N, C-alpha and C positions, 0 to 999 in steps of 0.2 A: 382383378376387381370386375364384377359383372356390370352390365349396362345400367341396371337399376341404381346402383350406388353412384355410377359415373354421372347419371342425369341429376341426381340429388346434389352432388358436389358442384356440377356445372351451374345449376340454378343458384346454389348458395354463393358461389364465387361471383356470378353475375349480379346478385343482389348487393353483395358487398362492394363490387366495382362501381355499380350505379350509385351506391351510397357515397363511396369515396369521390366519384366524379362530381356528385351534387355538392359535397362539402368543398371540393376544390373550386368549383364554379362560384359557389356562394362566397368563398373566402377571397377569390380574385376580384369578384364584383365589389365585395366590401372594401378591398384594398383600394380599388379605383375611386370608390365613393369617398373613402377616408382621405386619400391624397387630395381630391378636389376640395373636401371640407377643410383639410389642414391648410391648403393654400388660401382659402377664403378667410379662415380664422386668423392666419398669420397676417394677411393684408389688413383685416379689421383691427387686430391688436397693434400692428405697427402704426396705423392711423391714430388709434386712441392714445398710444404711448407718445407719438410725436405731438399730438394735440395737448397732452398733459404737460409735456416738457415745455412747450411753447407758452402755455398758460402760466406755468410756474415762473418762467422767465419774465413774462409780462407783469405778474404780481410783484416781482422784485423791483420793477421799474417804479411802481407806485411806492414801494417801501423805501426806495432810495430818495424820493422827494422829501421824506420825513427825517432824513439823516443830516447830520452836520458833517460837512466835508473836512476830512483830516487825513493827510497823506500817511500811509503806513499803518493805519489803525484798523485791524481786522474787525469785521462785523460778525454778529452772532446769528444772523438769519440764515440757516442752512449752510453756514460757513461760506456764504456767497461773497464774491469779490466784485468790486465796481471800479471801472476805469473811465476817464473822460478824455476824449481825443478832440483836437482842433482840426481846422480845415487843412493844416499843413501835415496831417497824418502823424502828429506828435502826441504822446501820452502826457497830458497835463496833470492828471490826478489819478492815484491808485489807492484803494483801501487796503492793499496788502503791503508787506514790507519790501516788495520788489519795486522800488522807486529809484530812478536815476535819470541823469540827463540824456542818456542814450537808450532809453527803454523803447523797444520796438512794439508796435501793435501786434495783437495775437492773430488778427485776420489779415489777409493779403490786401494790397492797395486797391485792387479793382473792386473788392467788396465794399470797402469804406467809401470809395468814390461813388459807387452805385447808390448807397444809402444816403449820401450827401445830396445826390442829384434828385432822386425820386422821393425821399423821405420815408420809404417803407422799411419796416424792421426786417432784419435778416437773422435767421436762426440756423445753427449748424452744430456739429459735434467736432471737438478738437481737444487740445491739451491746454491746461492752465499754466500759470507761471512755474508751478512745481512739477510739471510734467504729467499730472494726473489727467485721465480722461474726464472731460467736462462738457456740459451743455453751454453754448456761448450764444448770446443774443446781442445784436448791435442795433441801437435805436437813435434816431435823430431828435435832439432836444430843441425846443422852441427857441428862436432867436429873433432879435429885432431886425438885423440885416444879415447879408450873406457872409460878411467878414467875421461875424461873431458866432457863426454856427458851431455847435459842439455835438459830439456823439457820445452816447453812454454805452459802454461795453459791460454786460452782466455775465458773470461766469459762475456756474453752479456745478461742483463736482458730481458726477453721476453716482458715485458711491453714497452721497448724502441724500439720495432720493428713496432710500430703502424704506424708511418708516412711512413716507408719504404714499408709496405704491401699495404697501400692505393695507393702508387705510382706505385708499381710493379704489383699488382694483382687486383687493383681497388676494394678493399674490405675494410670494416671497421673491426676492431679487438676488441674483448671483452675477457678479461682475468679474470677468477674466481679462487678463492682458492679452496682447497679440500672440504671445507664446503659449497661451492656454493656462497660465498660472492664476490661481485664485487671488482676487483683490479684496472682495467682500462677499458674504453669503455663506451658505452651508458648505463645509469642506468636503463631506462625503459625496454630495451631489456634484460639486464642482469638478471632482476628479473624473466622474462618469461623463459629464458634459465635455470635458477637455478631450477625452478619447473620441467622443462622437464628432467633435469639430474637425479632428484630423482626418476622419474617414468620410465626411459629408462634403460633396463638391459644391453645394449651393450656399449662398450667403445666409439665408434664413431657413430654419427648419424646425419641425416639432418632433419630439420623441418622448416616449414614456421612460421614467426613471424611478428607481426604488431606493429608499434610504430609511434606516431606523424603523423597519416594518411598516413603512407608509409608501403609498403609490402616488406619484406625481405625474402630471402632464406638463411638460416643459416646452416653452417657445423661446428659441435662441435667435438673436439678431446680430449680424456683423456690423460693428461700428466703424465707419470709414470717414476720413477727413476729406477736405475739399478736393484734394488731388487723387482721391481714390485709394489711398493707402489705408491698411488695416490698423485701427487704434486699439481694438479689443473686441470682446464679445459680451453681450448683455442677454441674460436669460430670466424669464418669468416662470415661477413654479406655482402650479395650481393643484391643490390636494384633491385627488379624486379616488381615494382609497375605498370609500363606501360604494361608489358606482362600479369600480373594477370588480369588487367581490360579488355584487349582484349580477354582473354580466357573466362571470365565470360560473355561478350557480345555475343560471338559465341555460347556458351552453351545455353543461354536463348533464342536466336533467333531460334536455331534448335528445342528446346522444343516447342516453340509456333507454329512453322510450322507443327510439327507432330500432335499437338492437333487440329489444324484447319483441317488437312487432315482427321483425324478420325471423326470429326463432320460432314463434308460433306458426308463421306462414310455412316454414320449412317442415315442421312436424306434420302439418296437414297434408302437404304435398307428398311426403314419404308414405303416408298411409294409403293415399289414392294410387300411387304408382305401384306399390306392392300388390294390391288387389288385381290390377290389370295385367301385371307381368306374369302372374301365375298361369293365365290362359296362354300368354305368349310362349312361355317355356314349353308347354305341351305341343304347340305347333312346331317349335324348333326341333323337338325330339322326332316328330313325324318326318320333317324335312330331311333330317340327318339319315334316317333309315332309308328314305327314297334314294338319296345320293349313293348309298351302298348297294343299290339294286334290289333291296328287299321289297316284297309286296305288302303293302299296308292298306288296310281297309279302315275308313273312318267316316264319321258323319260330319258334313259341312255345317257349321253353326250359322244359322240364319240370323245374323245380327247386323244392324245398321250402324256399325262403327268400324274402327280400324281392325279389331280382332276378327270380325266377319270378313273384311276384305282380305286379310292375310290367309284365312281358311280357304277362300275361293282361289287365291293366288297359288297356294300349295297344290291344289288339284290341277290347276292349269299347268304348273311346272312339271307335274308327272306326265302329262300328255305331250307337252312340247319337248320334253327331254329326248324322246325317241326321234322326233323330227330333226333335232339338232345333230344327232349322231350321223344320220344319213346325209345331211347338208354338208357337214365337215368333209366327208369322203369325196363328194362331188367337187368341192372347192380345191382339195389337194390335187386332183387330176387336172383341173383347169389351170391352177397356179403353175404346175410344171410346164405346160405348153407356153404360158406367158413368159416364164423365166427364160426359156431357150430363145424365144423371139427377141426379147429385149436385150439379151447378152450379145446376139449377133449384130444388132443395130449399134450397140455401144462399141464393139470391136471395129466396125466400119468407120465410125466417127473418129476413133482414136487413130486409125491408120491415115486418115486424111490430114490430121494435125502434123504428121511427120515426126521424124526422129529429132531429138531424143525424147520429146514429150510423149509420144505414143508408147515407147518402151516403159517409161516411168509409170504411165497410167495403167498399163496392163499388169505391171508388177504389183501395184497397189490393189488392183482388182483381184488378182490371184490371192493376195494376202487376206482380202476381205472374205473371199470364198472359203478359205481355210478356216477362218474364225467362225464363219456361219455354220460350218459342219460341226464344230465343237459346241456351238451355242445354238441349239435347236429352236430356242424360243424366238430368235430373230427371224427365221424363215428365209426362203430364197428371195422373195420379193424385197424384203428388208435389206438383204445383202446387196442386191442390184441397185436399189435406191441409194444406198450409201456410196457405192462406186460411182454412180452418175453424179452425185453431189460433189465428190472429189474432183471429177473431171470438169464440171461446170465452174467450180471455184478456180481451178488452174487456168481455164480459158479466160475468165473474167480478170484475174490478176495479170495475166500476160497482156491482155488488151489495155488495161489501165496503165501498165508500165510503159507500153509503146506510146500511148497518148501523152504520158508525162514527159518522156524523153523528147518527143516532137515539140511539145510546148516549151520545154527548157531550151531546146536548140533555137527555136524561133525567137525567144526572148533574148538569148545570148547574141544572135545576129543583129537584132534591133539595137541592143545596147552598144555593140561594137561599132555599128554605123554612126550612132550619135557621138561616141567617144572620138572616132576619127575626125568627124566634122568639128567637134569642139577643139581638138588638138590643132587642127588647121587654123581655126579662128584665133586661138590663143597665140599661135606662132606669128600670125599676121599682126596681132596687137603688140607682141613683143618687138617685132621689127619696126612698127610705127613708133613705139615708145623710145626705142634706141635711136631712131633717126632724128628725133627732135632734140636729143641731148648733144651739145657741142663736144667735139673731141679735143680741140685745143684752140687757143687764141694767142697769137704772138704779135706784139708791137716791137718791131726790130730795134734792139738796143735799149728798150725801155722796160717792158714787162712780158712775162711768159705765163700762160695759164693752161693747165692740163687737168683732165678729169676722167674718172671711170666709175661705172655703176654696174653691180652684179646683183640681179634680183634673186630672192630666195625661191620664188615660184616663177611661172611663165612670164608674168608681168609683176612689177613691183610698185611700192609706194614711195620710195626714195626718188629724189631728183636733185640735179645741180644745173647751174647755168652761169655763163658770164657773157656780158654783152656791153657794147659801147653806148653810153648815155649821151655824151657829147664829145667834143675834141679833147677834153681834159679828164673825163671820168669814165671808169669802167665798173659796171655793177657785177658783183660776185655773190652767189647764193648757194647754200646747201640746205636741204630740208628733208624731213622724215615724216610721212603721213602715218597716222595710227592704223594698225592692221596691215594686211598683206593681200596680194591677189588683185582681182579685177576692181572691186570697190575702191581700194587704195590707189590703184593706177588712175582711175577716172578723177578722183579727188586731186591727185598729183597734177594732172594736166590742167585742171581748172585753176589750181593754186599758182602754177607756173605762168599761165597766160595772164591772170590778173596781176601777179607781181610785176611782170615785165611791162605791161601796159601802164601800171601805176608809177613805176620807177621812171618811165620816159617823160613824165611831167616835170622832172627836175626836183622832186621833193627830197628831203633828207632821209637817211635810213630809218630813223625812228618814225617819221611821218609816213613813210611807205608802209611800214609794218602796221601802224595805226589804221591806215585806210584799208589795207588788205584784210586785217582782222575783222573790220566791220562788214566788208563785202562777203567774206566766207561765213560769218556768223548769221547773216540775214536769212539764208535758206539752207540750213544745215540739218535736214530731216534725219540723216543717218547718224548724227551725233559724232562725226569724225573730227579729228583735230590734227594739227601739223606743228611740229617743232621746226624752227628755222633760224639760221644765222645769215643775215644779209649785210653786205658792206659795199662801199664804193672806194676805189683807189684813184687818187689824183696822179696821173702819169707824169706830171711835171714836178710835183713836190714830194711824191712818195707818201703822202698822208693817206692813211686807210681809216675811214670813218665807218663805224658798224653799229648795228643794234641786234639784240638777241631775243628770241621768243622761245625760251625753255630748251635751247639746244645745247649740245656738247661744246665745251670750250675748244677753240682752235689752238694750234701750236705754232710758235714762232721759232724758226731755226736761224740762229745767229751766233757768230763767234765760236763755232765748233760744237755747239750743244743746242738742245731743244728745250723749250719751256712753255707751259700753258699760258694762254693769253687771258687776262682778267676780263670776265664777261659781265656786262651790265644786266640788271634784273629785267625780267619780262616773262609773261605767261604765254603758254602755247596758243597758237592762232585758232580761231573758230570755236573757242570755248565760251566767250562772253563778249558782247559788243561794248564799245566805249572804253576799251583798255588803252592806257598810255604805255609807251616803251621808252626806256632810257637809251642813251647813245654814248658811245665812247670812240676814241681815236687812237691810232697807232702810227708812228712815223717810221717808215721803212727806209733803210739805207741800201746802198748797192749790194747785191747778192743776198739780201735777206729773203728768206722763204717763209711762206705762211701756208699751213696745212689745215684744211677744213674737212670734216668727216661726219658720218652718222654713227649711231650706237651699235650698228651691226658689226663694227670693228672691235670695240671694247667688250661686247657681250657675246663674242664667238666662244663656243665650248669645244674642248677636246674630249677624247674618250675617257679621261679621268674626271670629267665634269668640272674642269677648271676653266675660269674665264680668262680671255686674252688680257683684259684689264688695262688700266692706265700705265702701270709700270712697264709692261711689255711693249705698249705703244711708244712710250718715251724712249725705251732702249732701241727699238727699231728705227725711230726717227733720228736718233743720234747717228745712226749709220748712214743716213742720207744727207747729212749736213753739207758735205763737200762734193756731192754728186750732181748729176744733171737732173733738173726739175722734171723733165719729160719722163724720166724713169721712176719717179717717186710714187705716183698713184698705183701703177701696176706692180711695182716692187713691194709696196706696203701691203697690197692685197695678196700677193704671193706669200708674204710672211704670215698673214692670217690663215690662208689656206693650208700652209704647211703645219701650223699649230693645230688646226682643227682635224687634220688627217681625213679619215673616212667618215667622220661625224657629219650628218647632213646639215647644210646651212639653214639656220633658223630665222635669220632676218636679212633684209637687204643690206648690201655693203656699198657705200658711196664715199669716194675720196676725191678731193680737189687740191691741187698744188699750185701755188702762186709764187713767182720769183720776180723781184723788182731789180731791174738792171740800170735804172736811171741814176741821177745824181741827187736824190732826196736827202734831206738832213737826217742823220742817224740819231736814234734815241727813241724813247717811248714815253 
């Protein structure tokens, strides 16, 4: 295809592309305008429709004044229903057959109370007694005093407004339920709108629809109840068949006019180009002969246009062609000298880099030289430039790699220093936490207390304590703070300190937990909480009084077996202020043992993902019934460790054992 035809095709394609771009721009602009207009129209239609429904409800209030009240007698006016409510929110009268002593109002209590208070009408969309979508209006009736106030509830089914809308707004109505099924209106259009509702994300929208060879402009509104739930969909249809046909005719006529104009323009352009290209072809023929070395004589056309410029350029080409040949020979000689010099410098630089980088670079340079000899178009300078580029890339990559390794090493050393410091601090914290926990408490011949705690991390959130309150009582506590690690450990120390200071006032266990809960809840910004069992044993009588804050039940070892202790109700501490805690008591006899623990015991896992559980705990405790109480905490912990095996400990484990040796009265 020659240049002449290509130019004509390019111009034609450009015209059509400009035309297409213009149509796209106009179409997108029209879409933006249409969307804005549609939103404005939807807002206006919604306001008009809402005003129409409200006016319709208001008209029925006047209509009701002319009726004789008779329960259960349906009225003929738009099949509207009327109900009267008193100030006790009871339905006193209904014009429908839905009458009964327990008939509930259609509107919620807050709406009825609002209308009773301010006397303003309230309008909404909801469901009537038969479940149909209806317009509902609530009005305050005039009364002599407050006790005799009554409300009128007017209910008009939306489906009965069809004739009214056709008269007032010249529109057809379609009502769909919330599943998109037709309730009233044209069936063919209802099916189309139902599909549009499923694919449209907005509540209200406009869309063109076609049915029975007619074109309609539809406006669809989502009907929602007071709670925001979808009741159904309401559509207005406006017949714009005539306007749609006129718009299509104008659009097609304008398109045909533009196509005819472009066709005439292209025909004129083709004639003009053909005339001027005849002179151009003659110059091309002369230029072709000159490139073959032929001697051509021709007259330069003295024209002040592109053809004249081309004629002069052809003559200049003939003269300068000879100069170019001589210049190329001089450049080849000069390029050879440059090539040798640059190659020597590159070899020196490669030798300085050292082995094995220099050997690899020289191998690549030799390969490039071999390729350059086969490809004469590249030239010697091109070959050397390629080799220099390879070398520069390797040097840069090596430098970046060294910098990266140095940065990584520096960062690793910094992290290691911080880790060592942190490990030292955590080890000190663990030693401090362990030091504040008592190992045992023995009152010779009366009571023995022993405990152990094993943290899941460096520091833990479990704690236990036993301390003398006065000559007759010893306090015992086991607790588990939510979470693990440093935050739980801090909260544990605070809880232990506050508990011990509160208990020393001589309060009962339930009062101690009540006071401790208020103190912990007051400034608990981290939202931590703690489960706890706290009790006090009377060393003279053997009575053990205790209270529980959401903790695991203790176990009583007596008469050769273990059994869980019944725990009083109580919420975990630090959850909410002002909580009360129940209290219970247990009478211990000689050699009775009491075991308190945290959930780290029962919730330990083995490699089969099995829990240690209550059954294994009871079985293990049965084996300690007749043994020394001093061995029980560590022995029970060993049972848990043997069960878990190599599975990492997931939670803190705390165990406290108490043995009463006095002469307290046995029984519970």
